C-alpha positions in Angstrom: 7.6 14.0 6.8 7.3 10.5 4.9 4.8 8.6 3.4 2.7 5.5 4.7 -0.4 3.4 4.8 -1.3 4.0 8.7 -2.2 1.3 10.4 -5.8 -0.1 11.0 -7.4 -2.9 13.3 -7.9 -5.2 10.4 -4.5 -5.3 8.9 -3.3 -5.3 12.0 -5.1 -8.8 13.1 -3.3 -9.9 10.0 0.3 -9.3 11.0 2.5 -10.8 13.8 4.0 -9.2 16.4 7.5 -9.6 14.5 5.5 -8.4 11.1 4.4 -5.2 13.6 7.1 -4.1 15.4 9.0 -2.0 12.4 5.7 -0.8 11.1 4.6 0.4 14.8 8.4 2.0 15.1 7.3 4.0 11.6 3.9 5.0 12.4 5.2 6.1 16.3 8.0 8.8 14.5 5.0 10.1 12.5 2.9 10.8 15.1 5.6 12.2 17.3 6.6 14.6 14.5 2.7 15.7 13.5 2.1 15.8 17.4 5.2 18.0 18.4 4.8 19.9 15.0 1.0 21.1 15.7 0.2 19.3 12.5 -2.9 17.3 13.7 -6.2 17.4 11.5 -9.3 16.3 12.2 -10.2 12.8 12.5 -6.3 12.5 13.4 -7.1 11.9 16.9 -9.8 8.9 16.1 -6.5 7.3 14.0 -4.3 8.5 16.8 -5.9 6.2 19.3 -6.3 3.0 17.0 -2.4 2.9 17.0 -2.4 2.9 20.8 -4.4 0.3 20.7 -2.7 -1.9 18.6 0.8 -0.6 19.7 0.1 -1.3 22.9 -1.6 -5.1 22.2 2.3 -5.9 20.5 4.4 -4.7 22.9 2.3 -5.8 26.6 3.2 -8.3 27.1 -0.4 -10.8 28.2 -0.1 -13.8 30.6 1.3 -16.3 28.2 5.5 -16.0 28.3 6.9 -14.5 24.8 9.4 -16.8 24.6 6.5 -18.6 23.3 6.9 -18.6 19.2 3.5 -18.9 18.5 3.5 -15.6 20.6 5.8 -13.1 17.8 5.0 -14.9 14.5 1.2 -15.8 15.0 -1.7 -13.4 13.0 -2.5 -11.1 16.5 -6.2 -12.2 15.0 -5.1 -15.8 15.4 -3.9 -15.9 18.6 -7.6 -13.5 20.0 -5.2 -10.6 20.5 -7.1 -8.0 19.0 
């Protein structure tokens, strides 16, 4: 299983959707392997919930048009999305 840094809310607020997409893919694979391999540990539920919160904010467009350049390039914290 690959080692990487799990996303935190604080870090996600400093990154744009463009920057977060590949990180979300990597972490999604990580969680899929842990859950399907029966490798969840105490405390993983909180980290998994945080990841899901970040993922849904990044991939679910809100009322703003996703074609708006700021939507993809400005940090989520700057946009007030997270």
